[in-house]
C-alpha positions, 0 to 999 in steps of 0.5 A: 641086641635082637635077642628074640631073633637070635633066640628063635634061630638058636631054637631052630638050630637045636632042632637041626644042629647040622644046619649050616644056614641057621648057624650062618644066620646066627652069626649075621644076627650077632654081627647086627647086634654088635657082638662081632667077636662071637660072630667071627668065632662062629664063622671060623667054626663054620669054615673049619667044619665046612670049608666050602661054605663060601658065603662065610668067607666073605662075611668073615672077611668083612667082620675082620676088616671092621674090627681092624684085622685087615691082614686076616681079612685079606687072608680070608679073601684069598682062602675063600677065592681059592676054595671057589676054584674048587667049587667052581663059584666064579661070581663069589670068587670075583667078589672075594678078590674085589674085596681083597683089592679094596682091603689091600688099598686101605693098608 
């Protein structure tokens, strides 16, 4: 586990508690360190607080799929794709729908 990197990010977050990018980066570091459940929980929290943080939908869906929660991953892709309609992010929407299709094929 890269605790040094996570520690650095948490120190940054203590200085800027509302910084979504730092919170997102911590979740990705947790994933790299193998702490998937905490990473998933952190991304869920980000999306509850800021549902337009589109990158979190994609990463959350990947993590859910990696932990065998394929149906939840598909639902996350769908929710993210809908949110992309609101934000106008066509590229992210296409990526989320492509991931959803891949996950659906795996069922």
